[in-house]
LOFI-747527 format. One record per residue (C-alpha): residue in one letter; x, y, z. Coordinates in Angstrom, 1 decimal, always signed. Layout:
+---+--------+--------+--------+
: r :     px :     py :     pz :
+---+--------+--------+--------+
: A :      X :      Y :      Z :
...
+---+--------+--------+--------+
END
This chain:
+---+--------+--------+--------+
: r :     px :     py :     pz :
+---+--------+--------+--------+
: X :  -23.5 :  -17.7 :   +7.6 :
: X :  -24.3 :  -19.9 :  +10.7 :
: X :  -22.5 :  -18.3 :  +13.7 :
: X :  -22.1 :  -19.9 :  +17.2 :
: X :  -24.3 :  -18.4 :  +19.9 :
: X :  -22.6 :  -15.4 :  +21.4 :
: X :  -20.9 :  -15.9 :  +24.8 :
: X :  -21.4 :  -12.3 :  +25.9 :
: X :  -23.7 :   -9.4 :  +25.2 :
: X :  -23.0 :   -5.7 :  +25.4 :
: X :  -26.3 :   -3.9 :  +25.5 :
: X :  -27.6 :   -0.4 :  +26.1 :
: X :  -30.5 :   +0.2 :  +28.4 :
: X :  -33.1 :   +3.0 :  +28.2 :
: X :  -36.6 :   +3.5 :  +29.4 :
: X :  -38.2 :   +0.3 :  +28.0 :
: X :  -37.0 :   -3.0 :  +29.5 :
: X :  -38.9 :   -5.3 :  +27.1 :
: X :  -36.6 :   -5.0 :  +24.1 :
: X :  -33.6 :   -5.6 :  +26.3 :
: X :  -35.2 :   -8.7 :  +27.9 :
: X :  -36.3 :   -9.9 :  +24.4 :
: X :  -32.7 :   -9.7 :  +23.1 :
: X :  -31.1 :  -11.3 :  +26.2 :
: X :  -33.6 :  -14.2 :  +26.3 :
: X :  -33.0 :  -14.8 :  +22.6 :
: X :  -29.2 :  -14.8 :  +22.8 :
: X :  -28.8 :  -16.2 :  +26.4 :
: X :  -25.3 :  -15.0 :  +26.9 :
: X :  -23.2 :  -16.1 :  +29.9 :
: X :  -21.9 :  -12.6 :  +30.4 :
: X :  -23.8 :   -9.3 :  +30.0 :
: X :  -22.5 :   -5.7 :  +30.1 :
: X :  -25.2 :   -3.2 :  +30.6 :
: X :  -24.4 :   +0.3 :  +29.3 :
: X :  -26.8 :   +2.6 :  +31.2 :
: X :  -27.3 :   +6.1 :  +32.6 :
: X :  -27.8 :   +7.0 :  +36.2 :
: X :  -31.5 :   +7.0 :  +35.4 :
: X :  -31.6 :   +3.6 :  +33.8 :
: X :  -29.2 :   +1.8 :  +36.1 :
: X :  -32.1 :   +0.6 :  +38.3 :
: X :  -33.9 :   -0.7 :  +35.2 :
: X :  -30.7 :   -2.6 :  +34.1 :
: X :  -30.5 :   -4.3 :  +37.5 :
: X :  -34.2 :   -5.2 :  +37.3 :
: X :  -33.7 :   -6.7 :  +33.9 :
: X :  -30.9 :   -8.8 :  +35.2 :
: X :  -33.1 :  -10.0 :  +38.1 :
: X :  -35.9 :  -11.0 :  +35.7 :
: X :  -33.8 :  -13.4 :  +33.5 :
: X :  -34.5 :  -17.1 :  +33.9 :
: X :  -30.8 :  -17.8 :  +33.5 :
: X :  -27.9 :  -16.2 :  +35.5 :
: X :  -25.3 :  -14.5 :  +33.3 :
: X :  -22.5 :  -12.6 :  +35.0 :
: X :  -23.4 :   -8.9 :  +35.0 :
: X :  -21.3 :   -5.8 :  +34.7 :
: X :  -22.7 :   -2.2 :  +34.6 :
: X :  -21.1 :   +0.7 :  +32.8 :
: X :  -22.9 :   +3.8 :  +34.1 :
: X :  -22.4 :   +7.0 :  +32.2 :
: X :  -23.3 :  +10.4 :  +33.7 :
: X :  -23.1 :  +12.5 :  +30.5 :
: X :  -25.6 :  +10.2 :  +28.7 :
: X :  -26.6 :  +12.9 :  +26.1 :
: X :  -23.0 :  +13.8 :  +25.1 :
: X :  -21.5 :  +11.7 :  +22.4 :
: X :  -17.8 :  +12.3 :  +23.3 :
: X :  -18.0 :  +11.3 :  +26.9 :
: X :  -20.1 :   +8.2 :  +26.1 :
: X :  -17.7 :   +7.1 :  +23.4 :
: X :  -14.7 :   +7.7 :  +25.5 :
: X :  -16.1 :   +5.8 :  +28.5 :
: X :  -16.9 :   +2.8 :  +26.4 :
: X :  -13.5 :   +2.8 :  +24.6 :
: X :  -11.7 :   +3.0 :  +28.0 :
: X :  -13.9 :   +0.4 :  +29.7 :
: X :  -14.3 :   -2.3 :  +27.1 :
: X :  -10.7 :   -3.7 :  +27.0 :
: X :  -10.7 :   -4.4 :  +30.8 :
: X :  -14.2 :   -6.0 :  +30.5 :
: X :  -13.0 :   -8.4 :  +27.8 :
: X :   -9.9 :   -9.2 :  +29.8 :
: X :  -11.9 :   -9.8 :  +33.0 :
: X :  -14.1 :  -12.5 :  +31.4 :
: X :  -11.5 :  -13.8 :  +28.9 :
: X :  -13.7 :  -12.8 :  +26.0 :
: X :  -12.7 :  -12.9 :  +22.4 :
: X :  -14.2 :  -10.0 :  +20.4 :
: X :  -15.9 :  -12.4 :  +18.0 :
: X :  -17.8 :  -14.0 :  +20.9 :
: X :  -19.6 :  -10.7 :  +21.8 :
: X :  -22.8 :   -9.5 :  +20.3 :
: X :  -23.7 :   -5.8 :  +20.7 :
: X :  -27.3 :   -4.7 :  +21.0 :
: X :  -27.8 :   -1.0 :  +20.6 :
: X :  -31.6 :   -0.8 :  +20.9 :
: X :  -31.9 :   +0.9 :  +24.3 :
: X :  -30.6 :   +4.1 :  +25.9 :
: X :  -30.6 :   +7.6 :  +24.6 :
: X :  -29.9 :   +8.1 :  +20.9 :
: X :  -26.5 :   +9.5 :  +21.9 :
: X :  -25.7 :   +6.4 :  +24.0 :
: X :  -26.7 :   +4.1 :  +21.1 :
: X :  -24.6 :   +6.1 :  +18.7 :
: X :  -21.6 :   +6.0 :  +21.0 :
: X :  -22.1 :   +2.3 :  +21.5 :
: X :  -22.1 :   +1.6 :  +17.8 :
: X :  -19.1 :   +3.9 :  +17.2 :
: X :  -17.0 :   +2.2 :  +20.0 :
: X :  -18.1 :   -1.3 :  +19.1 :
: X :  -17.4 :   -1.2 :  +15.4 :
: X :  -13.7 :   -0.8 :  +16.3 :
: X :  -13.4 :   -4.3 :  +17.6 :
: X :  -16.7 :   -6.3 :  +17.4 :
: X :  -18.3 :   -7.9 :  +14.4 :
: X :  -21.8 :   -9.0 :  +15.6 :
: X :  -24.7 :   -6.6 :  +16.2 :
: X :  -28.4 :   -6.9 :  +17.0 :
: X :  -31.3 :   -4.6 :  +17.2 :
: X :  -34.9 :   -5.1 :  +18.5 :
: X :  -37.5 :   -3.5 :  +16.3 :
: X :  -41.2 :   -4.2 :  +16.3 :
: X :  -44.4 :   -4.4 :  +14.2 :
: X :  -46.2 :   -2.0 :  +16.5 :
: X :  -45.0 :   +1.2 :  +18.4 :
: X :  -46.6 :   +3.6 :  +20.8 :
: X :  -47.4 :   +7.3 :  +19.9 :
: X :  -48.9 :   +6.4 :  +16.5 :
: X :  -45.9 :   +4.3 :  +15.4 :
: X :  -43.2 :   +6.8 :  +16.5 :
: X :  -42.6 :   +5.7 :  +20.1 :
: X :  -41.2 :   +2.7 :  +21.7 :
: X :  -42.1 :   -0.9 :  +20.7 :
: X :  -45.3 :   -2.2 :  +22.2 :
: X :  -44.7 :   -5.1 :  +24.5 :
: X :  -45.1 :   -8.4 :  +22.8 :
: X :  -44.5 :   -6.9 :  +19.3 :
: X :  -40.7 :   -7.1 :  +19.5 :
: X :  -38.8 :   -8.3 :  +16.5 :
: X :  -35.1 :   -9.1 :  +16.8 :
: X :  -32.7 :   -8.3 :  +14.0 :
: X :  -29.8 :  -10.4 :  +15.3 :
: X :  -26.3 :  -11.1 :  +14.2 :
: X :  -26.0 :   -8.2 :  +11.8 :
: X :  -22.4 :   -7.9 :  +10.5 :
: X :  -20.2 :   -5.0 :  +11.3 :
: X :  -20.4 :   -2.9 :   +8.1 :
: X :  -17.0 :   -1.4 :   +8.7 :
: X :  -15.5 :   -4.8 :   +8.9 :
: X :  -17.6 :   -6.2 :   +6.1 :
: X :  -16.6 :   -3.4 :   +3.8 :
: X :  -13.1 :   -3.1 :   +5.4 :
: X :  -13.6 :   +0.6 :   +5.8 :
: X :  -10.8 :   +1.3 :   +8.2 :
: X :   -8.4 :   -1.0 :   +6.4 :
: X :   -9.0 :   +0.6 :   +3.1 :
: X :   -8.5 :   +4.1 :   +4.5 :
: X :   -5.2 :   +2.9 :   +6.1 :
: X :   -4.2 :   +1.2 :   +2.9 :
: X :   -4.8 :   +4.5 :   +1.0 :
: X :   -2.5 :   +6.3 :   +3.4 :
: X :   +0.2 :   +3.7 :   +3.1 :
: X :   -0.2 :   +3.7 :   -0.7 :
: X :   +0.5 :   +7.4 :   -0.9 :
: X :   +3.7 :   +6.8 :   +1.0 :
: X :   +4.7 :   +3.9 :   -1.4 :
: X :   +4.5 :   +1.4 :   +1.5 :
: X :   +3.3 :   -1.3 :   -0.9 :
: X :   +4.5 :   -4.3 :   +1.1 :
: X :   +2.5 :   -3.0 :   +4.1 :
: X :   -0.6 :   -2.5 :   +1.9 :
: X :   -0.4 :   -6.1 :   +0.7 :
: X :   -0.1 :   -7.4 :   +4.2 :
: X :   -3.0 :   -5.2 :   +5.4 :
: X :   -5.3 :   -6.3 :   +2.5 :
: X :   -4.5 :  -10.0 :   +2.9 :
: X :   -5.8 :   -9.8 :   +6.5 :
: X :   -8.8 :   -7.7 :   +5.5 :
: X :   -9.7 :  -10.1 :   +2.7 :
: X :  -10.5 :  -12.9 :   +5.1 :
: X :  -13.4 :  -10.8 :   +6.7 :
: X :  -15.1 :   -9.4 :   +3.6 :
: X :  -17.9 :  -11.2 :   +1.7 :
: X :  -16.8 :  -13.8 :   -0.7 :
: X :  -17.8 :  -11.8 :   -3.8 :
: X :  -15.4 :   -9.0 :   -2.7 :
: X :  -12.4 :  -11.2 :   -2.1 :
: X :  -11.2 :  -11.4 :   -5.8 :
: X :  -11.0 :   -7.6 :   -5.8 :
: X :   -8.8 :   -7.6 :   -2.7 :
: X :   -6.7 :  -10.3 :   -4.2 :
: X :   -6.1 :   -8.2 :   -7.3 :
: X :   -4.8 :   -5.2 :   -5.3 :
: X :   -2.7 :   -7.5 :   -3.1 :
: X :   -1.0 :   -8.7 :   -6.3 :
: X :   -0.7 :   -5.1 :   -7.6 :
: X :   +0.8 :   -4.0 :   -4.2 :
: X :   +3.3 :   -6.9 :   -4.2 :
: X :   +4.4 :   -6.1 :   -7.8 :
: X :   +4.9 :   -2.4 :   -7.0 :
: X :   +7.0 :   -3.4 :   -3.9 :
: X :   +9.1 :   -5.6 :   -6.2 :
: X :   +9.6 :   -2.7 :   -8.6 :
: X :  +10.9 :   -0.4 :   -5.8 :
: X :  +13.3 :   -3.2 :   -4.8 :
: X :  +14.5 :   -3.4 :   -8.5 :
: X :  +13.1 :   -6.9 :   -8.8 :
: X :  +11.8 :   -6.2 :  -12.3 :
: X :  +11.4 :   -9.8 :  -13.5 :
: X :   +9.2 :  -10.6 :  -10.4 :
: X :   +7.2 :   -7.3 :  -10.8 :
: X :   +6.7 :   -7.9 :  -14.5 :
: X :   +5.5 :  -11.5 :  -14.0 :
: X :   +3.0 :  -10.5 :  -11.3 :
: X :   +1.6 :   -7.6 :  -13.4 :
: X :   +1.3 :   -9.8 :  -16.5 :
: X :   -0.7 :  -12.3 :  -14.5 :
: X :   -2.8 :   -9.6 :  -12.9 :
: X :   -3.6 :   -8.1 :  -16.4 :
: X :   -4.7 :  -11.6 :  -17.5 :
: X :   -6.9 :  -11.9 :  -14.5 :
: X :   -8.5 :   -8.5 :  -15.0 :
: X :   -9.2 :   -9.2 :  -18.7 :
: X :  -11.2 :  -12.3 :  -17.7 :
: X :  -13.2 :  -10.7 :  -15.0 :
: X :  -16.0 :   -8.1 :  -15.1 :
: X :  -17.7 :   -6.0 :  -12.5 :
: X :  -21.0 :   -7.2 :  -11.2 :
: X :  -24.3 :   -5.6 :  -12.2 :
: X :  -24.6 :   -4.0 :   -8.8 :
: X :  -21.2 :   -2.4 :   -8.8 :
: X :  -21.0 :   +1.4 :   -8.9 :
: X :  -20.8 :   +2.9 :  -12.4 :
: X :  -17.2 :   +4.2 :  -11.6 :
: X :  -15.9 :   +0.6 :  -11.2 :
: X :  -15.5 :   -0.3 :  -14.9 :
: X :  -13.5 :   +2.9 :  -15.5 :
: X :  -11.3 :   +2.1 :  -12.5 :
: X :  -10.6 :   -1.4 :  -13.7 :
: X :  -10.0 :   -0.3 :  -17.2 :
: X :   -7.4 :   +2.1 :  -16.0 :
: X :   -5.8 :   -0.5 :  -13.8 :
: X :   -5.7 :   -3.0 :  -16.6 :
: X :   -4.0 :   -0.4 :  -18.9 :
: X :   -1.3 :   +0.3 :  -16.2 :
: X :   -0.7 :   -3.4 :  -15.7 :
: X :   -0.2 :   -4.1 :  -19.4 :
: X :   +2.0 :   -1.0 :  -19.9 :
: X :   +4.2 :   -1.7 :  -16.8 :
: X :   +4.5 :   -5.5 :  -17.5 :
: X :   +5.6 :   -4.7 :  -21.1 :
: X :   +8.2 :   -2.1 :  -19.9 :
: X :   +9.6 :   -4.4 :  -17.2 :
: X :   +9.9 :   -7.3 :  -19.7 :
: X :  +11.7 :   -5.2 :  -22.3 :
: X :  +13.9 :   -3.5 :  -19.6 :
: X :  +15.3 :   -6.8 :  -18.3 :
: X :  +18.8 :   -8.0 :  -19.2 :
: X :  +21.4 :  -10.1 :  -17.5 :
: X :  +24.6 :   -9.0 :  -19.3 :
: X :  +24.1 :   -5.8 :  -21.4 :
: X :  +21.6 :   -3.6 :  -23.1 :
: X :  +18.0 :   -4.9 :  -22.8 :
: X :  +15.8 :   -5.4 :  -25.9 :
: X :  +14.7 :   -1.8 :  -25.3 :
: X :  +17.7 :   +0.0 :  -23.8 :
: X :  +15.7 :   +3.2 :  -23.5 :
: X :  +13.1 :   +1.3 :  -21.3 :
: X :  +16.0 :   -0.1 :  -19.3 :
: X :  +17.4 :   +3.3 :  -18.6 :
: X :  +14.0 :   +5.0 :  -18.1 :
: X :  +13.0 :   +2.4 :  -15.5 :
: X :  +16.2 :   +2.9 :  -13.6 :
: X :  +15.7 :   +6.6 :  -13.6 :
: X :  +12.0 :   +6.3 :  -12.5 :
: X :  +13.2 :   +4.0 :   -9.7 :
: X :  +15.7 :   +6.6 :   -8.6 :
: X :  +13.0 :   +9.3 :   -8.5 :
: X :  +10.6 :   +7.0 :   -6.7 :
: X :  +13.3 :   +6.2 :   -4.1 :
: X :  +14.0 :   +9.9 :   -3.6 :
: X :  +10.3 :  +10.4 :   -3.0 :
: X :  +10.8 :   +8.2 :   +0.0 :
: X :  +13.5 :  +10.5 :   +1.3 :
: X :  +16.2 :   +7.9 :   +0.7 :
: X :  +18.5 :  +10.2 :   -1.2 :
: X :  +21.7 :   +8.1 :   -0.9 :
: X :  +19.9 :   +5.1 :   -2.4 :
: X :  +18.3 :   +7.3 :   -5.0 :
: X :  +21.7 :   +8.8 :   -5.9 :
: X :  +23.3 :   +5.4 :   -6.3 :
: X :  +20.6 :   +4.6 :   -8.8 :
: X :  +21.2 :   +7.8 :  -10.7 :
: X :  +24.9 :   +7.2 :  -10.7 :
: X :  +24.3 :   +3.7 :  -12.1 :
: X :  +22.0 :   +5.2 :  -14.7 :
: X :  +24.7 :   +7.5 :  -15.9 :
: X :  +27.1 :   +4.6 :  -16.1 :
: X :  +24.5 :   +2.3 :  -17.8 :
: X :  +23.8 :   +4.9 :  -20.4 :
: X :  +27.4 :   +5.1 :  -21.3 :
: X :  +27.9 :   +1.3 :  -21.3 :
: X :  +24.8 :   +0.8 :  -23.5 :
: X :  +26.0 :   +3.5 :  -26.0 :
: X :  +29.4 :   +1.8 :  -26.1 :
: X :  +27.8 :   -1.5 :  -26.8 :
: X :  +25.7 :   +0.1 :  -29.6 :
: X :  +28.7 :   +1.8 :  -31.2 :
: X :  +30.9 :   -1.3 :  -31.1 :
: X :  +28.2 :   -3.7 :  -32.4 :
: X :  +28.1 :   -5.5 :  -29.1 :
: X :  +31.9 :   -6.0 :  -28.7 :
: X :  +31.5 :   -4.2 :  -25.3 :
: X :  +28.8 :   -5.2 :  -22.8 :
: X :  +28.5 :   -3.5 :  -19.5 :
: X :  +31.8 :   -1.8 :  -20.1 :
: X :  +33.7 :   -5.1 :  -20.7 :
: X :  +35.2 :   -6.3 :  -24.0 :
: X :  +33.6 :   -9.6 :  -24.9 :
: X :  +35.0 :   -9.9 :  -28.4 :
: X :  +38.4 :  -11.6 :  -29.2 :
: X :  +39.9 :   -8.3 :  -30.2 :
: X :  +39.4 :   -4.6 :  -29.9 :
: X :  +37.1 :   -3.0 :  -32.6 :
: X :  +39.2 :   -1.3 :  -35.2 :
: X :  +37.7 :   +2.0 :  -34.3 :
: X :  +39.4 :   +1.7 :  -30.9 :
: X :  +42.8 :   +0.6 :  -32.1 :
: X :  +44.2 :   +4.1 :  -31.5 :
: X :  +42.3 :   +4.8 :  -28.3 :
: X :  +44.9 :   +5.8 :  -25.7 :
: X :  +43.0 :   +4.1 :  -22.9 :
: X :  +43.8 :   +0.7 :  -24.4 :
: X :  +47.4 :   +1.5 :  -25.5 :
: X :  +50.3 :   -0.6 :  -24.3 :
: X :  +50.8 :   -4.3 :  -23.7 :
: X :  +48.0 :   -4.6 :  -21.1 :
: X :  +45.4 :   -2.7 :  -23.2 :
: X :  +43.5 :   -5.7 :  -24.3 :
: X :  +43.4 :   -7.1 :  -20.8 :
: X :  +42.2 :   -3.8 :  -19.4 :
: X :  +39.4 :   -3.7 :  -21.9 :
: X :  +38.4 :   -7.2 :  -20.9 :
: X :  +38.5 :   -6.3 :  -17.2 :
: X :  +36.1 :   -3.5 :  -17.8 :
: X :  +36.3 :   +0.2 :  -17.7 :
: X :  +34.8 :   +2.4 :  -15.0 :
: X :  +32.3 :   +5.3 :  -15.4 :
: X :  +34.6 :   +8.1 :  -16.5 :
: X :  +36.7 :   +5.9 :  -18.7 :
: X :  +33.5 :   +4.7 :  -20.5 :
: X :  +32.8 :   +8.3 :  -21.4 :
: X :  +36.5 :   +8.7 :  -22.6 :
: X :  +36.0 :   +5.8 :  -24.9 :
: X :  +32.7 :   +7.3 :  -26.1 :
: X :  +34.6 :  +10.6 :  -26.8 :
: X :  +37.1 :   +8.7 :  -28.9 :
: X :  +34.2 :   +7.4 :  -30.9 :
: X :  +32.8 :  +10.9 :  -31.3 :
: X :  +29.8 :  +10.5 :  -29.1 :
: X :  +28.4 :  +13.9 :  -28.0 :
: X :  +28.0 :  +12.9 :  -24.4 :
: X :  +31.5 :  +11.5 :  -24.3 :
: X :  +33.0 :  +14.7 :  -25.8 :
: X :  +31.1 :  +16.8 :  -23.3 :
: X :  +32.3 :  +14.6 :  -20.4 :
: X :  +35.9 :  +14.8 :  -21.5 :
: X :  +35.7 :  +18.6 :  -21.8 :
: X :  +34.6 :  +18.6 :  -18.1 :
: X :  +37.3 :  +16.1 :  -17.0 :
: X :  +40.2 :  +17.8 :  -18.7 :
: X :  +39.2 :  +21.5 :  -18.2 :
: X :  +41.5 :  +23.8 :  -16.1 :
: X :  +38.7 :  +23.9 :  -13.5 :
: X :  +37.9 :  +20.2 :  -13.6 :
: X :  +37.3 :  +20.0 :   -9.9 :
: X :  +34.6 :  +22.6 :  -10.1 :
: X :  +33.1 :  +21.3 :  -13.3 :
: X :  +29.4 :  +20.2 :  -13.4 :
: X :  +30.4 :  +16.5 :  -13.6 :
: X :  +32.7 :  +16.7 :  -10.6 :
: X :  +30.4 :  +18.7 :   -8.5 :
: X :  +27.5 :  +16.4 :   -9.2 :
: X :  +29.2 :  +13.1 :   -8.8 :
: X :  +31.4 :  +14.1 :   -5.8 :
: X :  +28.4 :  +14.2 :   -3.3 :
: X :  +27.5 :  +10.6 :   -4.3 :
: X :  +31.1 :   +9.4 :   -4.1 :
: X :  +31.4 :  +10.8 :   -0.6 :
: X :  +28.2 :   +9.0 :   +0.6 :
: X :  +28.2 :   +6.0 :   +2.9 :
: X :  +27.0 :   +3.9 :   -0.1 :
: X :  +30.1 :   +4.8 :   -2.1 :
: X :  +33.4 :   +5.8 :   -0.5 :
: X :  +32.7 :   +8.1 :   +2.3 :
: X :  +30.3 :   +8.8 :   +5.2 :
: X :  +28.5 :  +12.0 :   +4.1 :
: X :  +24.8 :  +11.8 :   +3.3 :
: X :  +23.8 :  +13.0 :   -0.2 :
: X :  +20.7 :  +14.9 :   +0.8 :
: X :  +17.9 :  +16.3 :   -1.3 :
: X :  +20.1 :  +19.0 :   -2.9 :
: X :  +22.9 :  +16.6 :   -3.8 :
: X :  +20.3 :  +14.3 :   -5.4 :
: X :  +18.8 :  +17.1 :   -7.4 :
: X :  +22.2 :  +18.3 :   -8.7 :
: X :  +23.1 :  +14.7 :   -9.8 :
: X :  +19.6 :  +14.3 :  -11.4 :
: X :  +20.2 :  +17.4 :  -13.5 :
: X :  +23.6 :  +16.1 :  -14.7 :
: X :  +22.2 :  +12.7 :  -15.5 :
: X :  +19.4 :  +14.2 :  -17.5 :
: X :  +21.7 :  +16.4 :  -19.4 :
: X :  +24.0 :  +13.5 :  -20.4 :
: X :  +21.3 :  +10.9 :  -21.2 :
: X :  +18.8 :  +13.2 :  -22.8 :
: X :  +16.1 :  +11.9 :  -20.3 :
: X :  +13.7 :  +14.0 :  -18.2 :
: X :  +14.9 :  +13.5 :  -14.7 :
: X :  +12.4 :  +15.9 :  -13.2 :
: X :   +9.4 :  +13.6 :  -13.5 :
: X :   +8.5 :   +9.9 :  -13.3 :
: X :   +7.5 :   +8.6 :  -16.7 :
: X :   +5.6 :   +5.6 :  -15.4 :
: X :   +3.8 :   +6.5 :  -12.2 :
: X :   +1.9 :   +3.9 :  -10.1 :
: X :   -1.8 :   +4.4 :  -10.2 :
: X :   -3.4 :   +6.4 :   -7.5 :
: X :   -5.2 :   +4.4 :   -4.9 :
: X :   -8.9 :   +4.0 :   -5.9 :
: X :  -11.6 :   +2.7 :   -3.6 :
: X :  -13.6 :   +1.7 :   -6.7 :
: X :  -11.0 :   -1.2 :   -7.1 :
: X :  -12.7 :   -2.9 :   -4.2 :
: X :  -16.1 :   -3.4 :   -5.8 :
: X :  -17.1 :   -7.1 :   -6.3 :
: X :  -15.7 :   -8.9 :   -9.3 :
: X :  -17.1 :  -12.0 :  -10.9 :
: X :  -16.1 :  -14.2 :  -13.8 :
: X :  -18.1 :  -13.4 :  -17.0 :
+---+--------+--------+--------+
END
């Protein structure tokens, strides 16, 4: 990559001036910051005086030049003001870490990797002390414009992405990786694009946007099937991508079969299970009111889907869609009277759905009615579990549901639907750094 000449140089100074002079004469910056100790300050000023051009010079002198912490802290504190003073963009600065004590060089690299992307080092073909000392004057060799490995590999971004991923902040992960993708080498970018797509799909899932999530995962699965890891990728990468492909295929299939606009999906169990998983994922975020609303809807949806099944589709989402009541409901007290048919067409609410199921002999309906009509109905399991949700700000009151209220409702919903509400059936894959190995088309 052809980069423009650096406008500024941040350089450490030690005992030998030649490497520093060699680097500065090569780069010819208009601004120089000398990172030096009290013992090397005079050398830094001498180097500045020997230059055949006149860059603006600043000197950061560190007293504890053999202590990593103070060196690092001094640089980190001083650099923002230096950049601001000269109006420097980080990308216009090259960092040369050749001189100074080993501690100073280490501190300079540590501090510089946080904001700079260009580094240089002066080595040499001949050194003093049988090849172990400083470079012999005239034998200098500049290794210039080396990329920042933390930026090239997106080290910090991937660590931050892993933290956000564990907190299910998938939209934030997608945003972070989109920015990081622009800085990594070209052969790594397809890997970043894949995980951006995955993050976006998982964010859609949490937002109950299942069609969008399913479409993105289906496209990602197709992309993964047509790509392969490069020959230089770590051995763990194929396994990581195989597992990712399996998740995308499974999740895309579930979301597709769970979708419906007006009644039971093609797989009503997948429809219910995804809603329950979503409730548990939402609770994991600490959003218990939202999670309880999903559980409540799951309890209602299960009843509605069972009613649709038992009436051969005459009812959908609790509403009568047929011209007349099914004969099995002709004697149902809920639809007695002149307005019975109109009531069925308007739709029946949660508890009435279960009353209709009880009339049809459904076990969950019979169980619910026994709770509704018992002498201690107000203290029944159904009432105790649903009351907390009904008093929440997302229902009819202002009281938060809380973790305990969610747990009680989850137990009730599990008992009525026959589903395991203590675990998530389809977990998102754990964040894997092996995903970010380069990919190429076969």
